[in-house]
N, C-alpha and C positions, 0 to 999 in steps of 0.2 A: 476397618473401612479405609479404602485407598485415599491418600491425600489428594485434594483437588489440584488440578493443574493450574499454574499461574502463567498467563499469557500477556506478553507485551503487545500493545496496539499502537503503532506509530502513526500519528496524525499530522497533516500538513496545513492545518488551519481549519476554517469552517466556511463552506460554500464552494460549489463545484467548479466555478470559474477561476477562483484564486486561492482555494484552500482544499480541505478534504471534502469529498462528496458526502454530504450529510446523510443521505439515505444509505449509502454503502457503509458508512461508519456505524450508524445506529443498527443496521441489520447485522453487521459483524458482532457488535456487542450483544445483541439479542441472541444470536446463534450460540455464542460462547456461554451466555447465561443459561440457555436451554439445556446445554450439555453439562451444566454444573461447574464450569471452569471459572476461576477468578481471573480478573484482567486488570491491567494498569495502562491507562492512556498516557502517551508520551509525545512530546513535541519539542523541537528546538526553540530556545528563547532568542528569537531573532525576528527582524522585520520580514514581512512578505515581499515577494518581488514587486508586486503592485496590488492595488485594490480595484476590484471590479464592482460596479453597481449592478446587482443581480436583477434589478427591474428593467434595465436597459441593455445590459450586456457590455457596457462601455467602461473603459478605465476612468477612474476618478483622479483628475489631475491634482498632484500635491498631497494626496492622502497616503497615510501609512497605517499599517496594522501589524501587530505582533503575532507571530505564528502560535506561540504558547497561549497567549491570551485568547485568541480566536478558537483554538482547539478546546480550550476550557469551556466554551459554550456547549460543546458536545459532551465532554467528560463530566460536566457540572463543576461548580465553583470549587477551586482548590484541589480538584481530583486529577489534574493532568500534571504529570511529572516533567520537569525540565530534562531534556535529553542529556545535558551535562552531568546529571546525577544518576543516570540509568546505566546499568551494566547487564550484559546478556546472561551472566552467570546466575542472576536472580530470577530468571524466567525459563519456562519449559519450552516455549515456542514464541514465534513472532508472527503477527498479522499486520498487513499493510493495506488499508482501504485506499481507493483511488481518489480521483478529483484532480483538476488541473494544478492544484497546489503541489502535488507530488512532482509534476514535471516542470514546475516554475520555482518552487521554494526549496524542495529537497534535492533537486538536481535541475539542470537546464535543458532537459530533453525536449521541451516544448519549443525551444529556440535553436538548438544545435543538433538535434537528432542523434545520429551515431557518433558525432564528435562530442557529445555531452559529457559532463562530469558531475558527480554528486558532491554535495557538501561533505567534507572530510569526516565530520563527526557522524553523519548519517551513514556513509559508506562503511566506516569502521564498526558501527553498531550492527549493521546488517551482516557484514562478513563474520563477526564474532559468533553469530548463531550457526552459520555454516561451518566455521572452524570447529565448533563444539558438536557438530552433527545434530543440531536441534532443528526441528521442522519449521518451515517458513511458508506462509500463505500470502499471496499477492493478488490483489483485486484490481480490475479495470486497467488503468495505466501504470499501476505500481509494479507490474512485472518488468517494465522498462527500467525503473529505478534499480531493481534487483540485478538486471542484466548489466547495468553500468557499474554497480558496486562489485560484481563478480568478474568484470572484464579483465582478462589477463590472469585470473586466478582459477576459474572453473568454467566449464561449458555447460550451460543449462538448457533444458527443454521446457518451453513455456508458451503461453498464448496471450495475444492481445486481440483476440477475436479473428476477424477476417480481413482487416485493412492491409492492402498490399504495401503501402508506404511504411507502416509500422513494422510489418513483417520484414521488410528489407533492412530497416534500421537495426532490428534485433540481429539479423544475420551478419550485418556489417560489424556489430559489436562482438561477433564470434560465438553466437549462441544459435540454438535451433528453435525456429518458430513453428508451432503447430496451429493451423487454422481451425477455428471452431465455428459452428453454424448459429449459435444462439447464446444468450446470457445464462442459460441453464447448464452449460458444459463446464467441465474442469479438465485440466491437464496435470498429470502427476509425473514428476521426475523422481523416480524412486532412489536413484543414487544420491541425489542432493537433498531428499526429503522436501522438495519444493512443490507446492500446489498452487496453480493459478486458475483464475476464472475471469472472463471478460466483462461481466456486469454491464455498466453503461458505456463501454466501448461500442455497444450497440445502442445508439441514441434513442431509438424508438422502443427499447425493451420494456416490457411490462414489469412493474414493480414486483409482482409475484414471481416472475421468471428470474429477476435479479436475485431475489431471496433464495430461490432454489439453488442457484449457482454458488452463492455465498455460503449457504448452509452446508452444501456438499464440500466446499473448500474447507470450512472450519472443521467439519467432521473428519476429513482425511488428515488434516494437520494434527488434530488431537489424538488420532489413532497412532500417530508416529512419535508422539511426545513421551 
């Protein structure tokens, strides 16, 4: 029997306005489990950019939360690995769920667009998968993080849905953006083994459609591992 694939899942906290998009993260883990793949949730041990009250959508003045501690709400207690202890060589593939935390905590794309930079540890971890020619799947806003991490290294073809501003930012980062009409779609860059899907880049997407896109993304990533 073939050995089960082991997949790294990089999380940006918990909560779509300041961390990982919980639905996208859970659906990613569900799709991996349905395919019989093992997975390890991973997050940086650092403070979030800020904390948002998800009942009001407003920042909470003076509040701080830790990305690793928040991501552990999704991974379950003690099951989220500190990024400082993670190495790409231990995994067959990488998956990145979305959420504003990706664009606020793992990089500053939410604030600087095409001038954004990623956390050095995050960028190095992502690039290590590409350097090893291991497949990467990026969901929702996470393709922007991949674009930043690869800027100046490789040219990627990816999707952030159909938003003109995001598409322009991706092009200014030196990559190719492919518009997609719904959350059910994926874009595959065969040369880089990169699979992307827009998920809640379509704010009004049905949960069922988001899962279709994520499951397709996970399937294609695992095929290439």
